[in-house]
N, C-alpha and C positions, 0 to 999 in steps of 0.2 A: 343433709350432708354435715360431715364432721368440719366443723369452721376451721380447721387447722390443717385440712387437706388443700390443696391447691386445685383450682384457684380462690386464695385467698379470699373470702368475701366475707369474714368476719366483722361485723358492725355492731353497733349498738350495745345489748346486754352480753353476746356473745362475746365481742371484742373484750369489754371490760373484764369478763369472766377469764377469759385468756390472758390477759397482763395479771389479773389479781393470780392466777393459777402460777405463773413464771415470777412474780415478784416477790408474794407476801410470803413463801418458806424462805426467801434468801434475806428478808427483811427479820424475820422473826430469829432466824438463825443469827444474825448481826445485834439486833437487841439483846441476846442473852450475852453475847460479848462487852456489850456495855455493862450489862448486868453485872458481870463477871469482874470488870475493872471497879465499880462502885462498892460490891462485896468487898473483893480483896482490898480497897483502900480502909475500909470500916473495919474489917475483923482481923483482916490477915496477918499472920506472927510467924515470920521466918527461922524459925527455933526448934533446936533439936527437943527440946520438952513440950513442945506446942501440938495440941490434938491434931489430928490428921486436915480437919476440917478448916483448921486455922494456918497451918502451914501452906496449904494449897486449896483456896477453894475452890476450884476448875474442877477436882475429885467429886463434887458434888453439882456443881454448876452443868458440867459436860454431861451428865448421864441424864438430866431435866432437859436441857438444849436437843440433847440426841431424841429420844421418846417423843418428845414435841414437835422437833420437825419431822418426825416418820410420820406422826399421827396427819399434821398438814400436809403433807404429801401423799397421803392418803386421801385425804379429802377431794385433795385437787387431780386425781389421779387420771382420770376419764380426759383430761386437757391435756396431757402429753402425749406425744409421739416420737418413739425413741425409736422405729423400724431397728430392733434388733435383727442384727445379719451374721454369719459365720465368717462372711464375705470379709468384713472389717474388723475383725478380733485380731488376726494376725498383726496388721497394720497399727492398730489400738495400741495393743500390748508393748508393740517394738516403738513407737510413740512415746509412750509412759515411762518406758525406761528410760530412752533417751532424755527425754526432760528434765527426769528427777535425777539422771546422773549428772546434769548442769548445777541443778539445785543443791546437788549435795557435793559437789565440786569442791567450794571453799571452805568446809572444815573439815573435809579430807585433806588438803592442802594445808590447813593449820598443825594439822597433827603431821603430815609430811616432812613439814618445813623444822619441826621442833621448837613451835612458838610457845611462848607461856602467857602474851598480853595480845590482846586485840592489836593489831598494826594500826597506825595513823594513815592519814592519803588515800591513796587509790586500792590497795589492798584492804583497807578496812572500809571503804566502799562497798566494796566487792560480795563482802559479808566474811571473810577470811576470819575468824574467832572460833572458839573452842564449841559454843552452842552445847552445854552440858548442863547449865542451867533451865528448869520447865518444869512440865508435867512430868512427876518420876513416883510411879508406881510405888518404891520403897519406903514412901512413907504408911505404907500397911507391912505389917508382921506377919497376922495371918496370912499362909499363902491360899487361902480360899478369897477374901478380901484382895489380896495382890492380884489375881489372876482376873478376878471379877473385872476389877478397874482396867486392867490390860483390854479384854475383850471388848468390854465398853468404848476404850477409846478406839480399839481398832473398828470397831462397828460404826463409831463416828467418824471417822477419817475415809474409808474407804467405800460405805454406803451411803453415808447422810451428806457429807462434804461434796464427795461426787457428783450426788444426783442434785444437790442444792445450787450448786455452783455453777454446772453444766447446763441446767434448766434456765438459769438467770443470764449467766454470761452468754451461750449460744445462742440459747433460746428465745430470750427477749433483747437482750443490750445490744448483740448484732445487726439486728433490725431496729429496733428503735433509734439508732445513731446514725442511720441512713433516712429516718425520714420523721423525726418525730415531731412534726407539727404535721404530719400528714395522718395516714393509714399505713403504719408501720408491719401492720400485720399482711400486708400485701406485699410486702418483700420476702423474696425466696429464702429460705433457711442457707446458712451457708454463702450469701452473695460475698464474691469476691472483690473486694472495695478497698482502700486504703484506710478508711474510716471506719471498718468495720473492724480494720485490724488495730490499727494505730491508736484511737480513743478506748476501745476494749482492752487492750493490751496494759493501755497506761493507768486505766481504771482498775486492772485487776492487780497492778502491781502496788497502788494506791494502796489496797484491800489489805495489804502485806505490812510486816514491818520492814523499814527501811534497811536491815540488814537483809533482807530476801528480797530486793528491788531488783539485782542484777538475775538472779535464778526466773523470778516469776517474769521478767522481761521474754528470756529464752523459753520458758514453760507456755506462757501464753502466745507467742508466735507460734510452736509448734501447734497447739491446741488450734489456733485458728487454720493454720496448714492442712491440720486432719481434717478439719470442718468443712473447708471449702473444695476438699479434695474429694471426700466422701460424703457430703451432705446427710450427712448422719449422725443425730443425735447421739443415738445409741451408744456412737465410736467414740465420742468424745465421753463421755461418761465411764466408760472401759478404758478409755487411756487414764483418767483421772483417777478410776478405782486402783491401777495398775501403779501410779507412782503415788499414792499414799500408800498402799500395802509395800512397797518395796523401802519407802522410807520410814514406815513404822518398822519393819522389819532390822532397817540400818539401826534403828534408834535402839531398837534392843540391842542389840550386838555389840555397839559400842559405846551405849550411854548417853547419846546424844539428846538429851530429852528437851533443850532449848530449842530442837528444830519443832517441838507438839506444842 
């Protein structure tokens, strides 16, 4: 019996492998984010005359992160149960579009209101700012290099981030918070409880920048709703992939590179 199938009987080595399969990809992903901060502090130089790898070290850190995480996910692939289903494709896409709509609303309002500086107070807390400074592929003058950077960035956002985060937040964390001192793998996937919503959504918020807290709260809550409604990890992945795809298209269309 696959230990991931109900009844959840995973114990010993099987439980340990399940935990590693759901946690290690996320840990590796976040580890690269720490490396990026260290590298940027060491060699980063935000200057027009700086070479691309110094203007934004993310342009070489992110591709390595993407390929490494894909390798880790492939290594643990047999421990994931996505239950891909056409039934949940429509709801997942709609939830993803709605969630990212809330996430993009603050910077859209910034432009609509004609603001030129980040506002203070409540508006600033809600993330209303320009969001134009960030992962900008225009550091590459060569068209081939530019489009390679764009495609790798979409691969990271739409595939790697969607898989890594949903495997961790929905597949592991929502169970873990329900019984962290016991056999949390016996917890059914998508269990509706205030702990699985509030704690995981709060942690999801804290994993992002303060500017994105409001959007992350709404998005995380919508993902929780889809998770407990569908009881389907694949639906959550599709929702996340849809959201990140739409965000990427929005970024490229309006130059909102700070969202990346």
